N, C-alpha and C positions, 0 to 999 in steps of 0.2 A: 469434583466435588469432593473434600472429605466429610467419607460418614458424619463430623459430629456436626459438620455444617450440613447436613440433610436431617442427619436424628432429635442433634441437641439432645436436652437430656430425657428424653424420651420415654413417658412410662402410661401402663395401663390409665384408661381413662377413669374407672374404681379401681386405680391398685393393681396387683400383681392375680388379684383373684382373679379364677373367672366366673361365670356367671350364670348360674346353674337355678333350674326353678321347672317344672309342670310346660309353660307358654310361658312366650315373650311375645308382648305386645310393642308395636313398633308402630301409630298410628293407627291405620285400617288394619294391616299384617298383622293376622296371630301368628305366629312361628311355633316349632317346639325342635329341639335337636334328638338325634337318634342315641338310641338306648346304648346304654355304655359298657359294649360287648364288643367282642372281636377289632373290626379293622376301623370302629367305627372309633370305639377306645385307642387303640392304635395311633391312631389319628386325628383324633383330639375334634372327630364330628359328633364326639354327644356334648360340647361346653360352645356357648356362648362368650368369647372373648371380646375386649373391648375394639379395637381395632375396627369389628365391623360394625358397630354402633356407631363411631367414630367417622367412617365414607359412608354411613347414613345420614348423619346430620347435616357433612357438606353436601350431602346427592338435597336433602331438603332443603337446605336452606339458597343451591344453585349453584356453591362455587365450583360441583361438577358436572359440567355441561353438556348433558346425552343426549338433550331434544333428535331424533329423528335421526340420529345412529344407531352402528350395531354395537352390539354390545357383552363381549362376555366374560364369565366369573368364573375363572379355575379352584379346586380345592372349596366348593361356595360353603360349607355346611351344612347350615339352614338357611342361608341365602338371603339375607336379610338384606345387604347393599342391593346386589342386584333384583330381587321381588323388589322393592320399595322405589326403584327407578321405573319400575310399567305402572305402577300408582298414579304417579307426578301428572301436573294437568297440561307440560310437554316432553311426552313423555320418548324415550328410545323407539324408533322402529321396528328392532328385533335386539330380544335379550335371549342367548343362550346361558344356561346355567349346570357346571359340570362339575365331578366331583368322583371319587374313586367308582371306579366302577362293583363295588362291593352294594349285596342285596339289603342290609340294612342299613346300608349309609342312602345308596338312591331308593327304599321305601323309605324314609321320613320325608327327603328330600320331593319325592314327587307328591306327598300330602302335602306339605308348603305349597306347593305350585298350586296343586288341583283344593286343599282349603281357600286360598284366597285370587280366587279365577274373577271375582264377580265383582273383585277391586280395580282390577289390571285395566290399562287401557285398551278396547276395540282394535286402537292401531297398529300398538305393539305385540308382535309377535313374537310370543313366549316360549322358548325348548326348553326342556332339561331333558342330559340322562349323561352316562358313563363316560370318563372320559379321564386318563391314567399319563399322567407326565411324559414326556419324551415320547410319544408312542402316537402315530399315525395324526394328522390333523385336517387328513383329506375328507372326511364327515364331519369336522366341523368347520372349514374353509366353503363346503358345499353348499352348507346352511348360510354362507355370507355372503353366494355369490350372485345376487339379485341386482348388484347393480350393473353390473355389463361388462365386460372383456371389457373395455377401454382404462374401467378403473382399477387400480391394483387390490390383488385379493388377502382378505383380510377384515378382522373389526378395528373400529375405529379408536375402539376402550375393549381394554382388559381390565380386570377388577384382581388383585393380589390382596387378599386379605387375612394377614399374621399366616404369610405360611415362611417367610423367614429364618424362621427357626428350626426347619428342619434342614440343616446344615446338608445331608448327608444328598438332598434331593437337588443341589441347587443350581449344576449345569441340567439335569433334564429338565426345571422351572424353565431355565432362561432357555431351554433347546424351543421347551412348546409357547413361551410368552413371542420371542422373536419369531416364531413362524404365525404365528395368528394375529398380530398385531398389523395392521394397516402399514405400507410403506410411504406415508405421507407426513407433511410436517406437520397438520393438525390434529394427528393420531396419538393416543395417550395411553400411558399403566397407569392405575392407580396403587400403589401398596401403602396400608399398613401397618407398622409392627408396633407393641407396647416393648418395654422395658425389660421383661422376660425372655424379649432376644439377646444374646450378648453381642456389644460393639464390634467383635472382631467378626461376625457370625454378620454383621451388614454388610458389614466393610468387602468382605466378599463376594457375597451378592453384586454388592453395588464394581469394586473392578472387574469382576464378568465380564458384568454386563455393560462399562462404557467398552470392554474389548469389542463387545459385540455389536457397538453401535451407537448404545444406547443414552442418549442426553440427558441429565438429570438439573429437576424442578425443584428446587422448594416449596414446600407446601405453606400454608397460610398456618403463619402462630401463635395461634388464640386459646386461651385459655379457660375463658369460659362458654358452658355451654350455650347453643344459642339457638338452638332446633324449637318451636313452637308444639310438634305431634308428641301427644304424650308416647313415655313412654312405660313403660312397669314390667313385673318380672324381672326372672331373673336373680330376686336376693335389692333387685334397685329403689334406690331412694330419689328423692328428690335432689335431698343435701349431693350427693352423690352424683350425678346427672349435673353439679353448679363448679365441681372438683377437679383438680387432678390436671395433667399437660398431657396431651398427647400428637406429635407431631404427625401429617400424611408427606407421605413420600412421593411426589409427582414426576413422573418424568415421559418423555416420546422418545420415539426410535427415529433417526435422522432420514432425509428424507430418500439419500443416496444410496445407493445396495450395498449393502451387507457382501 
């Protein structure tokens, strides 16, 4: 599939500008971004970008189905999509939230998880830990190994929100994705990218993923914000939630061995 078919005229849900504020509220969740310093600044963990809000809206509406599944988010930032999944009426059975193993980044991420514990479903096991793309995934796979040896190892869902612009890291990001995604036809990786990620950068990742056995599926193209939960903070306005277009990229791993 050509990148134009996947991304179309993808633009940030709220334009190109990142959303900054002391707190971001999405439904029951109260989140903060990491302080603007060190690795948090370099890796953009000190901002919330529109693709995370897009994925959250899709989760809220049930377009990303997570009930009873195992979920891992890479480069989670403030972890809006993965944390929101834990609060749904039909939540995942397991959510593992990861980001670069930096004290500032993980400190904020851990605070977000603990601050919202009361809103998480008791049937959903939630873990937060440091993980650098391309490194050994054995620890992450161990967390998802409760299904038994008769099932392929890995996660049913992998979330990548606004990570494709790190074009120098595509190889290691893809390596982690392929290693973590369960090799079943029902497994999915959900990816969102804003227009600030150049088309040729997205095309590079898409092409590399296809060579690794990824089948691409185009996400729903809907320019209207249809979420019903309250969203505020980050300089957002009600008008912004009803304007601009973002496309979500859906893809899945082939059932055949890579």
